[in-house]
C-alpha positions in Angstrom: -132.9 56.8 34.0 -134.2 58.6 37.0 -137.7 57.9 38.2 -139.3 60.2 40.8 -142.5 58.6 42.2 -144.8 59.7 45.0 -146.2 56.6 46.6 -149.0 56.6 49.2 -147.2 56.1 52.4 -147.3 58.0 55.6 -144.1 59.9 56.4 -142.1 59.3 59.5 -141.2 62.8 60.7 -139.6 63.7 64.1 -141.0 66.6 66.0 -138.8 69.7 66.3 -137.7 70.9 69.7 -139.8 74.0 69.3 -142.9 71.8 68.7 -142.1 69.8 71.8 -141.7 72.9 74.0 -144.9 74.4 72.8 -146.9 71.4 73.9 -146.3 71.8 77.6 -145.3 69.2 80.2 -146.0 67.5 83.5 -142.7 68.1 85.2 -142.3 71.9 85.8 -139.2 73.2 84.1 -138.3 69.8 82.6 -138.2 69.2 78.8 -140.8 66.7 77.5 -139.9 63.3 76.2 -139.7 63.1 72.4 -142.2 60.4 72.4 -143.7 61.5 69.0 -140.5 61.7 67.0 -141.4 60.0 63.8 -145.1 60.8 63.3 -146.5 62.7 60.3 -147.4 66.3 60.4 -151.0 67.1 59.2 -151.3 68.7 55.8 -148.0 67.3 54.5 -147.9 65.5 51.1 -146.8 61.9 50.9 -143.1 61.2 50.5 -141.3 59.6 47.5 -140.1 56.2 48.5 -136.7 54.7 47.5 -135.1 51.4 48.5 -131.6 50.3 49.2 -130.7 46.6 49.6 -127.7 44.4 49.7 -129.0 42.6 46.6 -129.8 45.8 44.8 -128.1 47.4 41.8 -127.3 51.1 41.4 -128.4 50.9 37.7 -132.0 50.1 38.7 -134.7 52.7 39.6 -134.6 52.1 43.4 -138.4 52.2 43.6 -139.0 48.5 44.3 -138.3 46.9 47.7 -136.8 43.8 46.0 -135.6 42.8 42.6 -138.4 41.9 40.2 -138.6 38.4 38.7 -136.8 39.3 35.6 -134.1 41.2 37.6 -134.4 44.2 35.4 -135.4 46.5 38.2 -135.4 46.7 42.0 -133.7 48.6 44.9 -130.5 50.5 44.7 -127.3 48.9 46.1 -126.0 51.9 48.0 -127.1 54.8 50.1 -125.0 57.1 47.9 -127.0 56.2 44.9 -130.3 56.9 46.7 -128.9 60.3 47.8 -127.9 61.1 44.2 -131.4 60.1 43.0 -132.9 62.5 45.5 -130.6 65.3 44.2 -131.8 64.6 40.7 -135.5 64.7 41.7 -135.0 67.9 43.7 -133.4 69.5 40.8 -136.5 68.9 38.6 -139.5 69.1 40.9 -139.1 68.3 44.6 -142.1 66.3 46.0 -144.1 68.1 48.6 -143.8 65.2 51.1 -140.0 64.8 50.9 -138.2 61.5 50.6 -138.3 58.3 52.5 -135.4 55.9 51.8 -135.9 52.4 53.1 -132.7 50.5 53.9 -133.3 46.7 53.8 -131.7 44.4 56.4 -128.3 42.9 56.1 -124.7 44.1 56.2 -124.0 47.2 54.1 -120.3 47.6 53.7 -119.6 51.2 52.7 -116.8 51.9 50.3 -116.8 55.6 51.3 -118.3 57.7 54.0 -122.0 58.4 53.3 -121.6 62.2 53.0 -124.5 64.6 53.0 -124.2 68.3 52.4 -126.5 71.3 52.0 -128.0 70.2 48.8 -129.1 67.0 50.4 -131.3 68.8 52.9 -135.0 68.6 53.4 -137.4 71.1 54.8 -139.9 70.9 57.7 -142.7 70.1 55.3 -140.5 68.0 53.0 -138.0 66.2 55.1 -135.6 63.5 54.0 -135.5 60.2 56.0 -133.1 57.2 55.8 -134.6 54.4 57.8 -134.7 50.6 58.3 -137.4 48.9 56.2 -140.2 47.7 58.5 -138.6 45.5 61.2 -135.4 44.6 59.4 -132.0 45.2 60.9 -129.7 47.0 58.4 -126.1 47.5 59.5 -124.0 50.3 58.0 -120.4 49.1 58.4 -117.4 51.4 57.8 -115.0 48.4 57.3 -113.9 45.6 55.0 -114.1 41.8 55.6 -110.7 40.2 55.7 -110.6 36.8 53.9 -108.2 34.1 52.9 -106.5 33.5 56.2 -103.7 31.0 56.1 -101.7 29.4 59.0 -98.7 31.3 60.2 -97.4 29.7 63.4 -98.8 28.1 66.5 -102.5 29.2 66.5 -101.8 32.4 64.6 -103.4 33.0 61.2 -102.1 35.5 58.5 -103.8 37.3 55.6 -102.4 39.3 52.7 -104.1 42.7 52.9 -102.5 43.9 49.7 -104.2 41.2 47.7 -107.5 42.3 49.1 -107.2 45.9 48.1 -106.1 47.0 51.6 -102.6 48.0 50.8 -103.1 51.6 51.8 -104.7 50.9 55.2 -103.7 53.5 57.7 -102.8 52.6 61.3 -105.8 51.4 63.2 -106.4 50.3 66.8 -109.4 48.2 65.9 -110.2 44.8 64.5 -113.6 43.1 64.9 -114.4 39.4 65.0 -118.0 38.5 64.8 -118.9 42.1 65.8 -116.6 42.1 68.9 -113.5 44.2 69.3 -110.3 42.2 69.5 -107.1 43.1 71.3 -104.2 44.7 69.4 -101.1 42.6 70.5 -100.0 44.1 73.9 -97.8 43.7 76.9 -98.8 42.9 79.5 -101.8 40.9 78.3 -105.3 42.0 78.9 -106.9 40.2 81.9 -110.7 39.7 81.2 -111.2 38.5 84.8 -109.5 41.6 86.1 -110.2 44.3 83.5 -109.5 47.4 85.6 -106.6 46.6 87.9 -105.0 43.9 85.8 -102.9 43.9 82.6 -100.7 46.8 83.5 -97.0 47.5 83.8 -95.7 50.4 86.0 -93.1 53.0 85.2 -89.8 52.5 87.1 -88.2 55.0 89.5 -88.6 56.6 92.9 -92.1 57.8 93.5 -92.7 61.6 93.2 -95.6 63.3 95.0 -98.4 63.8 92.5 -98.7 67.6 93.1 -95.1 68.4 93.2 -94.0 70.2 90.1 -90.5 69.6 88.7 -89.2 72.3 86.4 -88.3 71.1 82.9 -89.7 67.6 83.5 -90.1 65.8 80.2 -93.5 64.5 78.9 -91.9 62.2 76.3 -90.0 59.7 78.5 -91.0 56.4 80.1 -88.7 54.2 82.0 -89.4 50.5 82.0 -88.6 48.2 84.9 -86.0 45.6 84.1 -88.6 42.8 84.1 -90.6 44.6 81.4 -87.8 45.1 78.9 -88.3 42.4 76.2 -86.5 41.5 73.0 -88.7 43.4 70.5 -87.2 43.3 67.0 -89.0 46.5 65.9 -89.8 48.5 69.1 -90.6 51.6 67.2 -93.6 49.9 65.8 -95.0 49.9 69.3 -97.2 52.4 71.0 -97.7 53.3 74.7 -101.1 53.5 76.3 -100.4 55.4 79.6 -102.2 57.3 82.4 -99.7 60.0 83.2 -99.2 61.6 86.6 -102.7 62.5 87.7 -104.6 59.4 86.5 -107.3 61.8 85.1 -107.2 60.3 81.6 -104.7 58.5 79.3 -102.5 59.1 76.2 -101.5 56.8 73.4 -98.2 57.6 71.8 -95.9 55.9 69.4 -92.4 54.9 70.4 -89.6 56.9 68.8 -86.7 55.1 70.3 -85.8 52.6 73.0 -82.5 52.8 74.9 -82.1 49.2 76.2 -79.2 50.2 78.5 -81.2 52.8 80.4 -84.6 51.1 79.7 -85.8 54.5 78.6 -88.5 54.9 76.0 -88.7 58.2 74.1 -92.2 58.9 72.6 -92.9 60.7 69.3 -95.3 63.0 71.0 -95.8 64.5 74.4 -98.1 63.0 77.0 -100.6 65.3 78.7 -98.4 65.3 81.8 -95.0 63.7 82.7 -95.0 59.9 83.0 -93.9 59.3 86.6 -92.8 56.3 88.5 -95.7 53.9 89.4 -97.9 55.4 86.5 -99.6 52.5 84.8 -99.2 51.7 81.1 -99.1 49.0 78.6 -97.3 48.6 75.2 -99.1 47.5 72.1 -98.7 46.9 68.4 -95.7 44.6 68.8 -95.6 41.3 66.9 -93.8 39.4 69.6 -96.7 40.2 72.0 -99.2 38.3 69.8 -99.5 35.5 72.4 -103.1 35.4 73.6 -106.5 34.5 72.0 -108.1 37.4 70.3 -104.9 39.3 69.7 -103.8 40.7 66.3 -101.1 42.7 64.6 -100.6 44.3 61.2 -97.2 44.6 59.5 -97.8 47.8 57.5 -94.6 47.4 55.5 -95.6 43.9 54.2 -99.4 44.6 54.3 -100.0 41.5 56.3 -102.5 40.9 59.1 -101.7 38.4 61.9 -104.6 37.2 64.0 -105.0 34.6 66.8 -108.7 33.8 66.8 -110.5 33.8 70.1 -111.1 30.1 69.8 -109.7 27.1 67.9 -111.1 26.2 64.6 -112.8 29.6 64.3 -114.2 30.5 60.9 -116.1 33.7 61.7 -116.0 37.1 60.0 -113.1 39.4 60.6 -113.5 43.1 59.8 -111.0 46.0 59.6 -112.3 49.5 59.8 -111.5 51.5 56.6 -113.6 54.7 57.0 -113.0 57.5 59.4 -116.7 58.2 59.6 -119.7 56.2 58.4 -122.2 59.0 58.0 -121.2 62.6 57.8 -123.5 65.7 57.4 -122.4 69.2 56.8 -124.7 72.3 56.5 -127.6 69.8 56.5 -131.3 70.5 57.4 -134.2 68.3 58.2 -132.6 64.9 57.6 -133.3 61.9 59.8 -131.4 58.6 60.2 -133.8 56.1 61.8 -133.5 52.5 63.1 -130.1 51.9 61.6 -127.1 50.2 63.1 -124.0 52.2 62.3 -120.6 50.8 63.3 -117.0 50.0 62.7 -114.9 53.2 61.9 -111.7 54.9 62.8 -113.5 58.1 64.0 -117.1 59.0 64.9 -119.9 56.8 63.6 -122.0 59.8 62.8 -120.9 63.4 62.4 -123.2 66.4 62.0 -121.5 69.8 61.4 -123.3 73.2 61.2 -126.6 71.4 60.7 -130.1 72.1 61.9 -133.2 70.1 62.7 -131.6 66.8 62.0 -132.3 63.6 64.0 -130.6 60.3 64.7 -133.5 58.2 66.0 -133.6 54.7 67.3 -130.2 53.8 65.9 -127.5 51.5 67.3 -124.1 53.2 67.3 -121.2 51.0 68.3 -117.6 49.8 67.7 -116.0 53.2 66.9 -112.5 54.5 67.6 -114.0 57.9 68.5 -117.6 59.0 69.4 -120.9 57.4 68.7 -122.3 60.6 67.4 -120.7 64.1 67.3 -122.8 67.2 66.6 -121.1 70.6 66.4 -122.4 74.0 65.3 -125.9 74.4 63.9 -129.0 74.1 66.0 -131.9 71.8 67.2 -130.3 68.5 66.2 -131.3 65.5 68.3 -130.1 62.0 69.2 -133.3 60.1 70.3 -133.8 56.6 71.5 -130.4 55.2 70.4 -128.3 52.4 71.9 -124.7 53.5 72.1 -121.9 51.4 73.4 -118.3 50.2 72.9 -117.3 53.6 71.7 -113.7 54.9 71.8 -114.5 58.3 73.3 -117.9 59.9 74.0 -121.3 58.3 73.5 -122.8 61.6 72.3 -121.0 64.9 71.9 -123.2 68.0 71.5 -121.8 71.5 70.9 -123.8 74.4 69.7 -125.0 77.9 70.6 -123.4 81.4 70.6 -121.7 82.5 73.7 -121.7 86.3 73.4 -125.5 86.5 72.9 -126.2 83.3 74.9 -128.2 82.0 71.9 -129.0 78.4 72.6 -127.9 75.6 70.3 -130.9 73.4 71.4 -129.2 70.2 70.5 -130.4 67.3 72.7 -129.8 63.7 73.6 -132.9 62.0 74.9 -134.1 58.5 75.8 -130.8 56.9 74.9 -129.1 53.8 76.5 -125.4 54.5 76.6 -122.8 52.2 78.2 -119.2 51.2 78.0 -117.8 54.4 76.6 -114.2 55.6 76.5 -112.6 52.3 75.2 -109.5 54.3 74.1 -109.9 57.7 75.7 -110.7 57.5 79.3 -112.2 60.9 79.4 -114.8 59.5 77.1 -118.2 60.1 78.7 -121.8 59.2 78.1 -122.9 62.7 77.0 -120.7 65.7 76.5 -122.4 69.2 76.4 -120.5 72.3 75.1 -121.5 75.7 73.9 -124.9 77.2 75.1 -128.3 75.8 75.7 -128.1 72.1 74.9 -129.8 69.2 76.8 -129.2 65.6 78.0 -132.5 64.1 79.3 -133.9 60.7 80.2 -130.8 58.8 79.2 -129.5 55.7 81.0 -125.7 55.8 81.3 -123.4 53.3 83.0 -120.0 51.7 82.9 -118.0 54.7 81.9 -114.3 55.1 82.7 -115.0 58.7 83.9 -118.1 60.9 84.0 -121.6 60.1 82.7 -122.1 63.8 81.7 -119.4 66.3 81.1 -120.6 69.9 80.5 -119.2 73.3 79.9 -120.3 76.6 78.4 -123.7 77.9 79.6 -127.3 77.1 80.1 -126.9 73.4 79.7 -129.7 71.1 80.9 -129.0 67.7 82.5 -132.3 66.2 83.6 -134.1 62.9 84.4 -131.1 60.7 83.7 -130.2 57.4 85.4 -126.4 57.2 85.9 -124.6 54.4 87.7 -121.3 52.5 88.0 -119.1 55.3 86.8 -115.5 56.5 87.1 -114.3 52.9 86.9 -110.8 53.8 85.6 -109.9 57.3 86.7 -109.9 59.4 89.8 -110.6 63.1 90.9 -113.9 62.7 89.2 -117.7 62.6 89.5 -120.9 61.4 87.8 -121.4 64.9 86.3 -118.5 67.3 86.0 -117.9 70.9 85.1 -115.1 73.4 85.5 -115.0 77.1 85.3 -111.5 78.4 85.1 -112.7 80.9 82.6 -115.0 82.7 85.1 -117.9 82.0 82.7 -118.7 78.3 82.8 -121.1 76.7 83.4 -123.4 79.6 84.5 -127.1 79.1 83.9 -126.8 75.2 83.8 -129.3 73.0 85.5 -128.8 69.5 86.9 -132.3 68.2 88.0 -134.2 65.1 88.7 -131.3 62.7 88.0 -130.7 59.3 89.8 -127.0 58.9 90.4 -125.5 56.0 92.2 -122.4 53.8 92.7 -119.7 56.3 91.7 -116.3 54.7 92.2 -113.1 56.3 91.2 -109.9 54.2 90.8 -106.3 55.2 91.6 -103.2 55.0 93.8 -104.0 54.8 97.5 -101.7 57.7 98.3 -102.0 59.4 94.9 -98.4 58.5 93.9 -97.6 55.4 96.1 -99.4 52.5 97.5 -101.7 49.9 95.8 -104.3 50.7 93.2 -107.7 50.8 94.8 -111.3 51.6 94.4 -113.3 53.6 95.4 -110.8 56.4 95.3 -111.0 60.2 95.1 -114.5 60.6 93.6 -117.8 62.4 94.2 -121.3 62.3 92.9 -122.0 65.8 91.4 -118.7 67.6 91.0 -118.6 71.4 90.6 -114.9 72.0 90.0 -112.6 74.9 89.6 -114.9 77.9 90.0 -118.0 76.4 88.4 -120.6 79.0 88.9 -124.4 79.5 89.0 -125.5 75.9 88.5 -128.9 74.9 89.9 -128.7 71.4 91.4 -132.3 70.5 92.1 -134.3 67.3 92.8 -131.5 64.7 92.3 -131.0 61.5 94.1 -127.3 60.8 94.6 -126.3 57.6 96.3 -123.0 56.1 97.2 -119.7 57.9 96.4 -116.5 57.9 98.4 -115.6 61.5 99.0 -119.1 62.9 99.0 -122.3 63.1 97.0 -121.6 66.8 96.1 -118.3 68.6 95.8 -117.8 72.4 95.6 -114.2 72.9 94.5 -113.9 76.6 94.5 -117.4 76.7 93.0 -119.5 79.8 93.6 -123.0 81.1 93.5 -124.6 77.7 93.1 -128.0 76.6 94.4 -128.3 73.0 95.8 -131.9 72.5 96.7 -134.5 69.7 97.2 -132.0 66.8 96.6 -131.6 63.4 98.3 -128.1 62.6 99.3 -127.4 59.1 100.6 -124.3 57.3 101.9 -121.3 59.3 101.1 -118.5 57.2 102.6 -116.2 59.9 104.0 -118.6 62.9 104.0 -121.8 63.9 102.3 -121.0 67.4 101.0 -117.4 68.5 100.6 -116.3 72.2 100.1 -112.7 72.9 99.2 -111.4 76.1 97.7 -108.5 78.1 96.6 -107.4 80.9 98.8 -107.4 83.4 95.9 -107.8 83.4 92.1 -104.4 84.8 91.3 -103.2 81.6 89.5 -106.0 82.0 86.9 -106.5 85.8 86.9 -104.9 86.2 83.4 -107.7 84.1 82.0 -110.6 85.1 84.3 -110.1 88.8 84.4 -110.4 89.6 80.7 -113.5 87.4 80.5 -115.2 89.2 83.3 -114.4 92.6 81.9 -115.9 91.6 78.5 -118.9 89.4 79.4 -120.2 91.3 82.4 -120.9 94.2 80.0 -122.8 92.2 77.3 -126.6 92.6 77.5 -127.3 88.9 77.5 -125.1 88.2 80.4 -126.9 90.6 82.7 -129.2 87.7 83.7 -126.5 86.0 85.7 -127.0 87.5 89.2 -123.8 85.9 90.5 -121.7 87.3 87.7 -123.0 90.8 88.4 -122.9 90.5 92.2 -119.5 88.6 92.5 -117.5 91.4 90.9 -114.1 91.1 89.3 -112.2 87.8 90.1 -109.2 89.8 91.6 -111.6 91.0 94.3 -114.1 88.1 94.6 -114.1 85.8 97.6 -113.5 82.2 96.4 -116.5 79.9 96.8 -118.8 82.8 97.7 -122.5 82.7 97.2 -123.3 79.0 97.5 -126.6 77.9 98.9 -127.6 74.5 100.3 -131.2 74.3 101.4 -134.1 71.9 101.8 -132.2 68.7 101.1 -132.4 65.3 102.6 -129.0 63.9 103.8 -129.1 60.3 105.0 -126.0 58.2 105.7 -124.8 55.4 107.8 -121.0 55.1 107.8 -120.1 55.6 111.5 -117.2 58.0 111.1 -118.5 59.9 108.0 -118.9 63.6 108.2 -122.0 65.5 107.3 -120.1 68.4 105.7 -116.3 68.9 105.3 -114.6 72.1 104.3 -111.0 73.0 104.0 -110.1 74.8 107.2 -107.5 76.9 105.4 -110.1 78.4 103.1 -112.9 79.7 105.3 -113.6 83.1 103.9 -116.5 81.7 101.9 -118.4 81.0 105.1 -119.3 84.7 105.3 -121.2 84.4 102.0 -122.7 80.9 102.4 -126.2 79.7 103.2 -127.0 76.3 104.5 -130.4 75.7 106.1 -133.8 73.9 106.2 -132.2 70.5 105.5 -133.3 67.2 106.9 -130.3 65.2 108.2 -130.2 61.6 109.5 -127.0 59.8 110.6 -128.9 56.9 112.2 -128.7 58.7 115.5 -125.0 59.0 115.4 -123.2 62.4 115.9 -123.2 64.9 113.1 -119.6 65.7 112.3 -118.3 68.8 110.5 -114.9 68.3 109.0 -113.0 71.6 109.3 -114.0 72.4 112.9 -110.6 72.1 114.5 -110.4 71.3 118.2 -114.2 70.9 118.5 -115.2 67.7 120.2 -117.4 65.4 118.0 -120.4 65.7 120.2 -120.3 69.5 119.9 -119.7 69.9 116.3 -123.3 70.1 115.1 -124.1 72.7 117.8 -121.0 74.7 116.9 -122.0 74.6 113.3 -125.5 76.0 114.1 -124.0 78.6 116.3 -122.0 79.8 113.3 -125.3 80.5 111.6 -125.8 77.4 109.5 -128.6 74.8 109.6 -130.5 76.7 112.3 -133.8 75.6 110.9 -132.8 72.2 109.8 -134.2 69.0 111.4 -132.4 65.9 112.5 -134.8 63.0 111.9 -135.3 59.9 109.8 -136.8 61.0 106.5 -138.9 57.8 106.3 -138.0 56.5 102.9 -140.2 53.8 101.5 -137.4 51.2 101.3 -133.9 52.6 101.5 -132.4 49.1 101.8 -133.5 48.5 98.2 -132.8 52.0 97.0 -136.4 53.2 97.1 -136.1 56.8 98.2 -139.7 57.9 97.8 -141.1 59.5 100.9 -143.8 58.1 103.1 -146.8 60.4 103.7 -145.6 61.2 107.2 -142.0 62.1 106.3 -140.8 65.1 108.3 -139.1 66.3 105.1 -142.5 67.2 103.6 -143.1 69.6 106.6 -139.9 71.4 105.7 -141.3 72.0 102.2 -139.4 69.2 100.4 -141.0 68.5 97.0 -141.3 64.8 96.0 -139.0 63.8 93.1 -140.7 62.3 90.1 -138.8 59.1 90.1 -141.2 57.5 87.7 -140.0 59.9 84.9 -136.3 59.2 85.5 -134.5 57.2 82.7 -135.6 56.0 79.3 -139.2 55.4 78.4 -141.1 53.2 76.0 -141.4 54.6 72.5 -141.6 53.5 68.9 -138.4 55.5 68.5 -136.3 53.4 71.0 -133.7 51.2 69.3 -134.7 48.4 71.8 -137.4 47.9 74.3 -137.4 46.8 77.0 -133.8 47.7 77.6 -131.7 44.6 78.4 -128.9 45.9 80.6 -125.5 45.0 79.4 -123.3 43.3 82.0 -120.5 45.4 83.5 -118.9 46.3 86.8 -122.1 45.6 88.7 -122.5 42.1 87.4 -118.8 41.2 87.5 -118.6 42.5 91.1 -115.9 45.1 91.7 -114.3 42.8 94.4 -113.2 40.5 91.6 -112.4 43.2 89.1 -110.3 45.2 91.5 -108.6 43.1 94.2 -107.9 46.1 96.5 -111.5 47.3 96.6 -112.3 49.0 99.9 -114.0 46.4 102.0 -116.9 48.6 103.2 -118.1 49.9 99.8 -121.9 49.4 99.9 -122.2 48.7 96.2 -125.6 47.7 94.7 
């Protein structure tokens, strides 16, 4: 029997982005915090309440928060039943105030993905909200508990999965013990005291220069060293986790065959690039390698799990993920998930596809094989105040908007705490922005294997974020990154008021030979491969090896009013191609199409730059009114590639405040110019003529306080103070946790212990 009640309770409704923007803000040009997400809107009716609890029953009405004394009525047992009840009620007479589904605390093991479709939508006046009941902590788990472990051998336990209804389990990389990810049996073993540089084997053979192409080179072969060939009974059960050639990201591929004579492994699929000598890898999913605490293995033929617990006598809970996605919404409108923990799945914890005005608020998203939350298509969906960590790829992935018309998607990620991303895919970032007109603001992002924010498309906004300890496992990277090989991206994007520090990079000292070291081949803000028309304004960027900003053939970008501190080799690096011929087949047609579209006329650089076949690489960049402060004695102020100098005729650099502790200002690229004359020569070339060499008078640079004293000479140049008090997350009822307790990572471990070959002079804080 269906009962549709309207109970007197105030609705918890998030503000729409349009309401936010209409209310104004203190920081000019910056989006407001979503501090009021979850407050009722005046004039709205009261929502119908439903309840879901682990001690509920789907045969009950779902209108009571707990079972009655007679146990004849009470909460539902599942979210799916609550969803279906809402469908029934909407089909008769939808309540004016929408629906509020309270999820009681405890562990909710979902037998199937909680799917929501168009018919499960609310409206602005009648939204649908699924939220934690009061201060309880419900966990939505996309897995099953494994029980009845028996001794196998040594300290290894075994469990019959078929007897527990898990016979059809598909291959999974994950198993959790007491909520912590365990290690799929591997060789070499994981080294917890040396997590970045330890636990690797290295491909055999004579080193090949990284950038040397070899015609016909296979991407399916890996040659093992003799000491790494072991007597595996079923090597084709194994998989390879490898960083091929460039160390930009990794692949994981199953073994097709092993030739023991040549020690050559053939893979079932192709790696992104050829696997070359000295590339690092490990092998996993091999029973013989189950030899360390916390390791496990599944024999899928016999449906049997083998597990060596992390400690002797352990009797804790072991969970295998069974669902690809925990919550999935398609063509959904005005639905909110609030204060829920969503975890343990073989894909994304939450997916929203072609949906509008939906929110994920104050949730904890963790322990996924793919992203924490993925939003694609639709418009105005938001991820607000969430804690997101231990995810296989991205923390948050946002894609929306229409490119031809530059219609913004207006998806946003705000006030989130995101850390330890990219567990499986090392291109996994804190926030990924794609499409047109999406936003990442006031997030705190740290301990990522690569970028904090990856963005492409157009008109993206990256603002007021705190990003630190990044690029811990890859190289040729930055804290933020974009590329523009299409001649279109990321025009119109803005990077403003972010605090970025301790950007490392990790790789081979000589790219293809030498020891694995950190920091290595990394920058702070990275504008790569023809990135165009990005405004970089008001950021504080501190400590990166190759520089705090990198133009790599980037063009028509404005870099203004930033504070750049302690690049180890140089502060700003400018490298470019000599021409665009290698990408002209992609760039040319895009220019010919998009330069004629009405919406694209707003891009001055696109109009002025002309056809890529005629354009000067790196033209139109402007660097002005920045503070550049550094101490490494031999570091350069600027460095440009001396073989690509045509851009200097269309380049502005002036009104900056520069301080090298009184040491000479070096310009990399000025050949045969003595060090003591390089600054003067640079100015004679027409650059920095109105710049000032002086101490900017920071409040306390030794402790990373880069606010300016009232008598700072930068203020006389027109430098505008940066609103440091607004950077990073803020207190809100919509935060998953407050105050934020920072998770330990590279900073706490100390990179000197994590990576033995760390460069001795890295000024990490």
